[in-house]
C-alpha positions, 0 to 999 in steps of 0.5 A, a space after each residue: 564016695 564023693 571024695 573018690 570022685 573028686 580025687 579022680 577028677 583032679 587026677 585026670 584033669 592034672 594029667 590033661 594039663 600035663 599033656 597040654 603043657 608037654 605037647 608044645 615042647 615036642 613041637 606039636 603044631 598048634 592046630 593039632 594041640 587045639 584038636 587034642 584039647 577039644 578031644 580031651 574035653 569031650 573025653 573028660 566030659 564023658 568020664 564025668 557023666 559016666 561016673 555020676 550016673 553010676 
């Protein structure tokens, strides 16, 4: 059970990191990148809290 949670966390985290690394390559403005990274943080927080409450 705990192993699955850790796996999903690392998977979503690596996906977020990949997106943040890919964005500059496409010439996304810095403020947009910062905005989306904040949104990613909020999303991952929500995902984590919902997983742990289950």
